[in-house]
C-alpha positions in Angstrom: 0.0 0.0 0.0 1.2 3.5 -0.7 2.1 6.0 2.0 -1.1 7.3 3.6 -1.0 9.4 6.8 -3.3 7.7 9.2 -2.7 9.8 12.3 -5.3 12.5 12.6 -4.5 14.0 16.1 -2.3 17.1 16.4 1.2 15.7 16.8 2.6 19.3 17.0 0.6 19.7 20.2 2.1 16.5 21.7 5.5 15.8 20.1 6.3 13.5 23.0 4.1 10.9 21.3 6.5 10.6 18.4 9.4 8.1 18.8 12.1 6.9 16.5 12.7 3.2 16.1 15.3 1.1 14.3 14.3 -0.8 11.2 16.2 -3.8 9.7 17.6 -3.5 6.2 15.2 -6.1 4.8 12.0 -4.4 6.0 10.0 -1.7 4.3 7.6 0.5 6.3 5.3 3.0 4.6 3.7 6.1 6.2 0.5 5.0 7.9 1.6 1.4 8.6 0.6 -0.2 11.9 4.0 -1.0 13.5 5.0 -3.5 16.2 8.2 -4.1 18.1 10.2 -7.2 17.3 13.2 -7.2 19.7 14.8 -3.8 19.2 13.3 -3.1 15.7 9.9 -2.2 14.4 8.1 -4.1 11.6 4.8 -3.5 9.8 1.7 -5.5 10.7 2.1 -7.6 7.5 5.5 -9.0 8.5 5.4 -12.8 8.5 7.1 -13.0 12.0 3.9 -11.7 13.6 1.7 -14.6 12.5 1.1 -17.2 15.2 -0.9 -19.8 13.3 -4.4 -18.3 13.7 -6.1 -14.9 13.3 -7.0 -14.3 17.0 -3.5 -15.2 18.1 -2.0 -12.9 15.6 -4.3 -10.1 16.4 -3.3 -10.6 20.1 0.3 -10.7 19.1 0.0 -7.4 17.3 -1.9 -5.8 20.2 0.7 -7.0 22.7 3.6 -5.6 20.6 1.9 -2.6 19.0 3.9 0.7 19.1 1.8 2.9 16.8 1.6 4.2 13.2 4.5 5.0 11.0 5.0 8.8 10.4 7.9 8.3 8.0 9.0 5.9 5.3 11.8 3.2 5.6 13.2 1.5 2.5 14.2 -2.2 2.6 17.7 -1.6 1.2 19.5 -0.2 4.3 19.0 -0.4 8.1 17.5 2.9 9.2 15.1 4.5 11.6 11.4 5.3 11.3 9.3 7.9 13.2 6.2 6.4 14.9 3.2 8.1 16.5 2.8 6.1 19.7 -0.5 7.6 20.8 -3.3 9.7 19.3 -6.2 9.2 16.9 -6.0 7.4 13.6 -8.4 6.9 10.7 -8.2 3.6 8.9 -10.1 1.7 6.3 -12.1 -1.3 7.6 -11.8 -4.6 5.8 -15.5 -5.0 6.0 -18.0 -2.1 6.3 -20.0 -2.3 9.5 -21.6 -0.3 12.3 -20.2 0.2 15.8 -20.6 2.1 19.1 -18.1 4.5 20.8 -15.5 2.3 22.5 -15.7 -0.6 20.0 -12.6 -2.7 19.9 -10.3 -2.0 16.9 -7.9 -4.8 15.9 -5.5 -5.8 13.1 -7.2 -7.3 10.0 -6.3 -10.4 8.1 -5.1 -10.0 4.5 -7.5 -12.3 2.7 -6.5 -16.0 2.9 -2.8 -15.2 3.5 -1.1 -15.7 6.9 -0.5 -12.0 7.3 -2.3 -8.9 8.5 -3.0 -5.7 6.5 -0.6 -2.8 7.2 -3.2 -0.1 7.0 -6.6 -1.8 7.4 -8.4 -2.8 10.7 -11.4 -4.7 11.9 -14.1 -3.8 14.4 -14.6 -6.6 16.9 -17.4 -7.2 19.4 -16.7 -5.1 22.5 -16.5 -7.9 25.0 -14.0 -9.3 27.5 -12.7 -11.9 25.1 -11.6 -9.3 22.5 -10.0 -6.8 24.9 -6.5 -8.5 24.4 -6.8 -8.1 20.6 -7.3 -4.3 20.7 -4.9 -1.8 19.2 -7.5 1.0 19.8 -11.0 2.0 20.7 -13.6 3.8 18.4 -14.0 7.4 19.2 -17.2 8.0 17.1 -20.3 6.0 16.6 -21.4 4.6 13.2 -25.1 3.8 13.0 -24.9 3.3 9.2 -22.6 0.6 7.8 -19.3 2.4 6.9 -15.9 1.4 5.7 -13.7 3.9 7.6 -13.2 4.3 11.3 -11.6 6.9 13.6 -10.1 5.5 16.8 -7.8 6.3 19.6 -4.7 4.2 19.9 -1.9 3.9 22.5 1.3 1.9 21.8 1.8 -0.8 24.4 5.5 -1.4 24.0 6.8 2.2 24.0 10.1 2.7 25.8 
């Protein structure tokens, strides 16, 4: 997917929410990608190392290691760093249009039949105890008509 700025909150008002993370030479991260911490480097949600063998386990793995959304681009040719918004509001495309209430659970989304997640798409899950460990964010606006884009608040869990 192309670079798309997903963070909609005012990062100028809270620059402490922006962190720089290392990126391995063989990893590409685009602006707007959901990022997770793998050791001392970040990777996009679609990276194969995140997959645990099932969707719920992988969504939980992303939630547990989630750091935020990429604010800069990193090429796969050299080891570098990438800026990541670790807290704020994001606006993402939903894999399947749906309705939801404020506080609905937002989680990583499976990329078709592959064993990877989308980098810049999310799912809305039922807001129940079983799904709390799968959340990378919570919906900030209600949608009473089926819609394909959601605005949600996020907070990186593994921020140093």
